[in-house]
C-alpha positions in Angstrom: 0.0 0.0 0.0 1.1 3.5 -0.7 2.2 5.9 2.0 -0.7 8.1 0.8 -3.3 5.4 1.6 -4.3 5.0 -2.0 -5.6 1.6 -3.0 -6.4 0.2 -6.4 -10.0 -0.3 -7.3 -11.7 3.1 -6.9 -12.4 5.4 -9.7 -14.1 8.6 -10.9 -16.2 9.7 -13.7 -16.7 13.2 -15.2 -18.7 14.5 -18.1 -17.2 16.9 -20.6 -18.9 18.8 -23.4 -16.9 19.0 -26.6 -16.5 22.7 -27.2 -14.8 24.7 -29.9 -11.6 24.6 -28.0 -11.6 20.8 -27.9 -12.0 20.0 -31.6 -9.2 18.9 -33.8 -9.5 21.9 -36.2 -9.0 24.3 -33.3 -6.2 22.3 -31.6 -4.3 21.8 -34.8 -4.3 18.0 -34.7 -6.7 17.8 -37.7 -9.1 19.8 -39.8 -12.5 18.5 -38.6 -14.7 19.6 -35.8 -14.6 16.4 -33.7 -13.0 15.8 -30.3 -9.2 16.0 -30.8 -7.0 13.3 -29.5 -5.0 15.8 -27.3 -8.2 17.0 -25.8 -9.5 13.5 -25.1 -6.2 12.7 -23.4 -6.4 16.0 -21.4 -9.9 15.0 -20.2 -8.5 11.6 -19.1 -5.6 13.1 -17.3 -7.9 15.6 -15.5 -10.2 12.9 -14.2 -7.4 10.8 -12.9 -5.7 13.8 -11.3 -8.9 15.1 -9.6 -9.8 11.5 -8.5 -6.8 11.1 -6.3 -6.2 14.7 -5.2 -8.7 14.5 -2.4 -6.5 11.7 -0.8 -3.3 13.7 -0.9 -2.0 15.8 2.0 -1.8 19.6 1.6 1.1 20.6 -0.6 1.0 17.4 -2.8 -0.3 16.9 -6.3 0.2 14.4 -9.1 1.9 14.9 -12.5 1.3 12.9 -15.6 4.2 10.7 -16.6 2.8 8.3 -19.2 -0.2 8.0 -21.5 -1.0 5.0 -23.8 -4.4 5.4 -25.3 -6.2 4.7 -28.5 -8.7 7.1 -30.0 -11.3 4.7 -31.4 -14.2 6.7 -32.6 -15.1 10.4 -33.2 -17.3 12.6 -31.0 -18.7 15.7 -32.6 -18.6 19.3 -31.2 -21.4 19.6 -28.6 -21.2 15.9 -27.6 -21.3 15.0 -23.9 -18.3 12.7 -23.4 -18.2 10.7 -20.1 -14.6 10.0 -19.0 -13.7 7.4 -16.4 -10.4 6.8 -14.6 -10.0 3.7 -12.4 -6.9 3.3 -10.2 -5.5 -0.1 -11.0 -2.0 -0.1 -9.5 -0.1 1.8 -6.8 3.6 1.4 -6.6 5.1 3.9 -4.1 4.2 7.3 -5.6 3.5 5.9 -9.0 -0.2 5.5 -9.9 -1.6 3.6 -12.9 -5.1 4.2 -14.2 -7.3 2.6 -16.7 -9.0 5.4 -18.6 -11.9 5.4 -21.0 -14.0 8.0 -22.8 -17.6 7.3 -24.0 -20.1 9.3 -26.0 -23.4 7.5 -25.1 -22.9 3.9 -26.0 -19.9 4.7 -28.3 -16.5 3.9 -27.0 -14.4 7.0 -28.1 -11.1 6.0 -26.5 -9.5 3.9 -23.9 -6.1 3.1 -22.5 -3.7 3.5 -19.6 -2.5 6.7 -17.8 0.2 6.9 -15.2 0.7 9.7 -12.7 3.3 10.4 -10.0 2.7 11.9 -6.6 5.0 15.0 -6.0 5.4 17.6 -3.3 4.3 20.7 -5.2 7.0 23.1 -3.8 9.9 20.7 -4.4 8.6 19.9 -7.9 8.4 23.6 -8.8 11.9 24.1 -7.4 13.2 21.4 -9.7 11.5 23.1 -12.6 13.2 26.4 -11.8 16.6 24.6 -11.5 16.1 22.9 -14.9 15.0 26.3 -16.4 18.3 27.9 -15.2 20.2 25.0 -16.7 18.3 25.4 -20.0 18.9 29.1 -20.2 16.4 30.6 -17.9 13.3 30.8 -20.1 10.0 29.5 -18.9 10.7 29.3 -15.2 7.5 29.3 -13.0 
């Protein structure tokens, strides 16, 4: 079991409406007005992040470290897409989720997403240090 009392088996679901900002034409990943793959992945990451955040102590968060998903079917602008994330593995601070997006009975996408628990202040300090090494641009 994780030091953060997270156990495999629980999950969360959230519904997103595909807006102009989520379509492939807007994102630049295609030229049609359907849910873009980057937006679908962002929805999946968000559900996983929010699902475990309530279990973490003050000052901790999770960051995405791996995504392996397949975008199986389109969902048009205006569609209500239900996104589910189920925690299936906890190894120290590494969390593995099964993720899925559905538009009604249509399976839009599914796969696996990993997140890592970090202490927010230490993580941001690491980012600042890396920014200095990289030439100073983009430091938070």
